[in-house]
C-alpha positions as CSV (number, residue, x, y, z in Angstrom):
1,X,8.8,-158.9,165.2
2,X,10.7,-155.6,165.1
3,X,14.1,-155.5,166.6
4,X,17.2,-153.2,166.7
5,X,20.3,-155.2,166.0
6,X,23.9,-155.2,165.1
7,X,25.2,-157.7,162.6
8,X,27.8,-160.0,164.0
9,X,30.4,-159.2,161.3
10,X,29.5,-155.5,161.0
11,X,30.2,-154.0,164.4
12,X,31.4,-150.4,164.8
13,X,29.8,-147.0,165.4
14,X,26.2,-146.2,166.2
15,X,25.2,-146.4,162.5
16,X,25.8,-150.2,162.8
17,X,22.7,-150.4,164.9
18,X,19.9,-151.2,162.4
19,X,16.2,-152.0,162.4
20,X,15.4,-155.5,161.3
21,X,12.4,-157.9,161.1
22,X,13.3,-161.0,163.0
23,X,11.4,-164.1,164.2
24,X,9.5,-163.8,167.4
25,X,10.8,-166.2,170.1
26,X,8.9,-169.4,170.2
27,X,6.7,-170.7,173.0
28,X,9.1,-170.7,176.0
29,X,10.5,-173.9,177.3
30,X,11.9,-174.9,180.7
31,X,12.3,-171.9,183.1
32,X,12.0,-169.3,180.3
33,X,9.2,-166.7,180.0
34,X,8.4,-164.6,177.0
35,X,8.3,-160.9,177.8
36,X,6.7,-158.1,175.7
37,X,9.3,-155.4,176.1
38,X,8.1,-152.0,177.4
39,X,11.5,-150.4,178.3
40,X,15.2,-151.1,178.1
41,X,18.5,-149.4,179.1
42,X,21.9,-148.7,177.6
43,X,25.0,-149.6,179.6
44,X,28.7,-149.5,178.8
45,X,28.5,-153.2,177.8
46,X,26.2,-152.2,175.0
47,X,28.7,-149.8,173.7
48,X,31.5,-152.3,173.7
49,X,29.4,-155.1,172.2
50,X,28.2,-152.9,169.4
51,X,31.8,-151.7,168.7
52,X,33.2,-155.3,168.8
53,X,35.6,-154.5,171.6
54,X,33.9,-156.1,174.6
55,X,36.7,-158.1,176.4
56,X,35.4,-159.1,179.8
57,X,35.2,-162.7,178.5
58,X,38.0,-164.0,176.2
59,X,35.5,-166.0,174.1
60,X,32.6,-163.6,174.2
61,X,32.2,-163.0,170.4
62,X,32.4,-166.8,169.9
63,X,29.4,-167.3,172.2
64,X,27.1,-164.3,171.5
65,X,24.1,-164.6,169.2
66,X,24.7,-164.5,165.4
67,X,24.3,-163.7,162.5
68,X,22.9,-160.6,164.3
69,X,22.7,-159.7,168.0
70,X,19.9,-157.9,169.8
71,X,21.6,-155.9,172.5
72,X,19.9,-154.5,175.7
73,X,21.2,-156.2,178.9
74,X,18.4,-155.1,181.2
75,X,14.7,-154.4,180.6
76,X,11.1,-154.4,181.8
77,X,7.9,-155.6,180.3
78,X,4.8,-157.8,180.5
79,X,5.0,-161.6,180.5
80,X,2.9,-163.1,177.7
81,X,3.8,-166.8,178.1
82,X,5.6,-169.1,180.5
83,X,7.5,-172.3,180.2
84,X,6.4,-175.6,181.8
85,X,8.9,-175.3,184.7
86,X,7.8,-171.8,185.7
87,X,5.7,-171.6,188.8
88,X,6.5,-168.2,190.2
89,X,5.1,-166.0,187.3
90,X,2.2,-166.0,185.0
91,X,1.0,-164.2,181.8
92,X,0.2,-160.6,182.6
93,X,2.9,-160.1,185.3
94,X,4.9,-156.9,185.0
95,X,8.6,-157.8,185.5
96,X,12.1,-156.3,185.3
97,X,15.4,-158.1,184.8
98,X,19.0,-158.1,183.8
99,X,19.7,-160.3,180.8
100,X,22.3,-163.0,180.1
101,X,25.2,-161.5,178.1
102,X,25.0,-164.4,175.6
103,X,21.2,-164.4,174.8
104,X,19.3,-162.0,172.6
105,X,18.5,-158.8,174.5
106,X,15.7,-156.3,175.2
107,X,16.0,-154.1,172.1
108,X,13.1,-155.9,170.5
109,X,9.4,-156.3,170.8
110,X,9.7,-159.7,172.6
111,X,12.4,-161.4,174.6
112,X,12.9,-164.8,176.1
113,X,14.3,-164.6,179.6
114,X,15.1,-167.1,182.3
115,X,12.4,-166.6,184.9
116,X,14.8,-167.4,187.8
117,X,16.6,-164.1,187.0
118,X,13.6,-161.8,187.0
119,X,11.3,-160.2,189.6
120,X,8.0,-158.4,189.7
121,X,8.4,-154.7,188.8
122,X,8.2,-152.3,191.7
123,X,4.5,-151.1,191.5
124,X,5.5,-147.5,192.2
125,X,7.9,-147.4,189.2
126,X,7.1,-146.9,185.5
127,X,8.5,-149.5,183.1
128,X,11.2,-147.0,182.1
129,X,12.3,-146.4,185.7
130,X,12.3,-150.1,186.4
131,X,14.4,-150.9,183.3
132,X,17.1,-148.5,184.4
133,X,17.9,-150.4,187.6
134,X,18.7,-154.1,187.3
135,X,22.2,-154.2,185.8
136,X,23.6,-151.4,187.8
137,X,22.0,-152.4,191.1
138,X,22.9,-156.0,190.9
139,X,26.5,-155.1,189.9
140,X,26.8,-152.8,193.0
141,X,25.2,-155.4,195.2
142,X,27.4,-158.2,194.1
143,X,30.5,-156.0,194.4
144,X,29.9,-154.7,197.9
145,X,28.1,-157.6,199.6
146,X,29.4,-160.7,197.7
147,X,32.9,-159.8,196.6
148,X,34.1,-157.2,199.1
149,X,32.1,-159.0,201.8
150,X,31.4,-155.8,203.7
151,X,29.7,-156.6,207.0
152,X,26.6,-154.6,208.2
153,X,27.6,-151.8,210.5
154,X,31.3,-152.2,210.1
155,X,33.4,-149.4,211.6
156,X,35.1,-148.9,208.2
157,X,35.1,-146.5,205.3
158,X,34.4,-147.3,201.6
159,X,35.8,-145.3,198.7
160,X,33.8,-145.5,195.4
161,X,35.6,-144.3,192.3
162,X,33.1,-142.6,190.1
163,X,30.3,-142.1,192.6
164,X,27.8,-140.4,190.2
165,X,27.6,-143.1,187.6
166,X,24.9,-145.8,187.4
167,X,26.8,-148.4,189.5
168,X,28.4,-145.9,191.8
169,X,25.1,-144.2,192.8
170,X,23.6,-147.5,193.8
171,X,26.8,-148.5,195.6
172,X,26.5,-145.4,197.7
173,X,22.9,-146.2,198.7
174,X,23.7,-149.8,199.5
175,X,26.7,-148.8,201.6
176,X,24.8,-146.2,203.6
177,X,21.3,-147.5,203.8
178,X,21.7,-151.3,203.8
179,X,25.2,-151.8,205.2
180,X,25.1,-148.8,207.4
181,X,28.7,-147.8,206.9
182,X,29.7,-144.7,208.8
183,X,31.8,-143.3,206.0
184,X,31.3,-143.5,202.2
185,X,33.6,-141.4,200.1
186,X,33.0,-141.0,196.4
187,X,34.9,-139.3,193.6
188,X,33.2,-136.6,191.4
189,X,34.5,-133.4,189.8
190,X,31.6,-131.3,188.6
191,X,29.1,-129.5,190.9
192,X,26.2,-131.5,189.5
193,X,27.9,-134.9,190.0
194,X,29.1,-134.0,193.5
195,X,25.6,-132.9,194.5
196,X,24.1,-136.1,193.0
197,X,26.6,-138.3,194.8
198,X,25.8,-136.7,198.1
199,X,22.1,-137.1,197.4
200,X,22.8,-140.9,196.9
201,X,24.4,-141.2,200.3
202,X,28.1,-140.1,200.1
203,X,29.4,-138.6,203.3
204,X,32.4,-137.2,201.6
205,X,33.1,-136.3,197.9
206,X,36.7,-135.9,196.6
207,X,37.7,-134.6,193.2
208,X,39.3,-137.3,191.0
209,X,41.0,-134.6,188.9
210,X,43.1,-133.7,191.9
211,X,45.5,-135.6,194.3
212,X,43.3,-138.3,195.8
213,X,46.0,-139.4,198.3
214,X,46.2,-135.9,199.7
215,X,42.5,-135.4,199.7
216,X,41.8,-138.6,201.6
217,X,44.5,-137.8,204.2
218,X,42.9,-134.4,204.7
219,X,39.6,-136.0,205.6
220,X,41.2,-137.2,208.9
221,X,38.9,-140.2,209.0
222,X,38.2,-141.8,212.4
223,X,37.7,-145.2,210.8
224,X,40.1,-147.1,208.4
225,X,39.6,-146.9,204.7
226,X,39.2,-150.7,204.4
227,X,37.3,-151.0,201.1
228,X,37.7,-149.4,197.7
229,X,35.3,-150.0,194.7
230,X,36.6,-149.1,191.3
231,X,33.9,-148.4,188.7
232,X,36.1,-146.5,186.2
233,X,39.6,-147.3,184.7
234,X,41.2,-149.9,187.0
235,X,44.7,-149.3,185.8
236,X,44.6,-145.6,186.4
237,X,43.7,-146.0,190.0
238,X,45.4,-149.3,191.1
239,X,48.6,-147.6,192.5
240,X,46.5,-144.9,194.3
241,X,44.4,-147.6,195.9
242,X,47.5,-149.3,197.3
243,X,48.6,-146.0,198.9
244,X,45.3,-145.1,200.5
245,X,43.7,-148.5,201.4
246,X,44.2,-149.6,205.0
247,X,46.4,-152.7,205.7
248,X,44.4,-155.9,205.1
249,X,41.9,-154.0,203.1
250,X,40.1,-155.0,200.0
251,X,39.8,-153.5,196.5
252,X,37.1,-154.5,193.9
253,X,36.9,-153.5,190.3
254,X,34.2,-153.9,187.6
255,X,36.4,-152.5,184.8
256,X,38.7,-154.7,182.8
257,X,42.4,-153.9,183.0
258,X,45.8,-155.4,183.8
259,X,45.7,-154.3,187.5
260,X,49.4,-154.4,187.9
261,X,50.3,-154.5,191.6
262,X,54.0,-155.2,191.4
263,X,55.9,-152.3,192.9
264,X,52.9,-150.9,194.7
265,X,52.0,-151.4,198.4
266,X,49.5,-154.2,197.6
267,X,51.7,-157.0,199.0
268,X,53.3,-154.9,201.8
269,X,49.8,-154.1,203.2
270,X,48.4,-157.6,202.5
271,X,45.7,-156.1,200.4
272,X,43.2,-158.2,198.5
273,X,42.0,-157.5,195.0
274,X,38.8,-159.0,193.5
275,X,36.8,-158.6,190.3
276,X,33.0,-158.3,190.1
277,X,31.1,-159.1,186.9
278,X,27.3,-159.4,186.8
279,X,27.5,-161.8,183.8
280,X,29.6,-164.4,185.6
281,X,26.6,-166.3,186.9
282,X,24.6,-166.6,183.7
283,X,27.7,-167.0,181.5
284,X,28.8,-170.1,183.4
285,X,25.3,-171.3,184.4
286,X,25.7,-171.1,188.1
287,X,23.4,-169.7,190.9
288,X,20.5,-169.1,188.4
289,X,18.1,-167.8,191.2
290,X,20.6,-165.2,192.5
291,X,19.7,-162.2,190.4
292,X,15.9,-162.8,190.8
293,X,16.3,-162.8,194.6
294,X,18.4,-159.6,194.5
295,X,15.8,-157.9,192.3
296,X,12.9,-159.1,194.5
297,X,14.6,-157.6,197.5
298,X,15.3,-154.4,195.5
299,X,11.6,-154.0,194.6
300,X,10.7,-154.3,198.3
301,X,13.3,-151.6,199.2
302,X,12.0,-149.3,196.5
303,X,8.5,-149.6,197.8
304,X,9.7,-148.8,201.3
305,X,11.6,-145.8,199.9
306,X,14.9,-147.3,201.1
307,X,16.5,-147.3,197.7
308,X,16.0,-144.5,195.1
309,X,15.8,-145.0,191.3
310,X,18.7,-143.2,189.7
311,X,17.1,-142.6,186.2
312,X,18.2,-139.2,184.8
313,X,17.8,-139.4,181.1
314,X,15.1,-141.0,179.0
315,X,15.0,-141.8,175.2
316,X,12.4,-143.3,172.9
317,X,12.9,-147.1,172.2
318,X,13.3,-146.4,168.5
319,X,16.3,-146.8,166.1
320,X,17.0,-143.0,166.4
321,X,16.5,-143.1,170.2
322,X,18.8,-146.1,170.7
323,X,21.5,-144.6,168.6
324,X,21.2,-141.3,170.5
325,X,21.4,-143.2,173.9
326,X,24.5,-145.0,172.7
327,X,26.1,-141.7,171.8
328,X,25.1,-140.2,175.1
329,X,26.7,-143.0,177.2
330,X,29.7,-143.2,174.9
331,X,30.4,-139.4,175.3
332,X,31.0,-139.9,179.1
333,X,30.1,-137.6,181.9
334,X,26.5,-138.8,182.3
335,X,24.9,-138.6,185.7
336,X,22.9,-141.6,187.1
337,X,21.3,-143.9,184.7
338,X,19.5,-143.7,181.3
339,X,16.7,-145.8,179.9
340,X,14.5,-146.1,176.8
341,X,10.7,-146.5,176.7
342,X,8.2,-147.6,174.0
343,X,6.6,-144.3,172.7
344,X,2.9,-143.7,173.5
345,X,2.0,-144.1,169.8
346,X,3.5,-147.6,169.9
347,X,6.0,-147.0,167.1
348,X,9.0,-148.7,168.7
349,X,12.0,-150.8,167.6
350,X,12.0,-149.1,164.1
């Protein structure tokens, strides 16, 4: 089959992504299903894996596929075969999913995926729209609901650093529409990112290029800023978080860093700090049904118009298209999410 890969010992810039003929995954075993890929997405993890600098797991490059790696950590497509332990899906089902970080990904014609981590694609969405959602939505869901443990209807405020990104835009929706928080503050600096963040649910938008402590104080909130969610540069914001977070509050980050708290108000305020990483469950083989359940619930919310798709940029799922998508994400400043789809002429993965 055709695939877009990076060779294990030749990681680097976008030119290291190459087209390659590889073996099609065999008949699925156990809980696996075989999916014919119709769309995929590019996330910051793709950029770091391609460049050989991904460091969320200390042993990642010892465990990832070799001699080549097919990236693409979320996707959408059609099931063509199911393993003997699969009883929730069948051939012909249209599904979407977030992939294990240590299995071959969705930048190929076919992909083997654990059926417990997938869900039926929302019928109202295209494959490209569906592929843009799993990784960023699950990340936001796990951060707010599982790690920060925000309670529904709490009289508290949440600050999301980088509210217009893929994860931040879903976090805003979850906070307002699912958790019904009265105050959701996001950071954004450009008119288009500020507007998009408000569209996604932010009640207040502050400019991260200016003094955040001063801007938060000037909001005169009538509820405590109890929660902070960092989706960009942990170390840049850790001291600021300590200054603005309410006593006994909680800070969560999805961005690797040293998170140095000594000399800040973290201890004085009895603040908690937690990490959130989507790959933890598949990487360590725990809670295999979790992501599938989250995506099933998401599909239902999409159909009820309770959660909006955040897709903003689309590329062809070709070698040139994937390289361009990597460059686009790597340049920074993108709004919402991007995804790649199989062209109408079918010339994909080459």
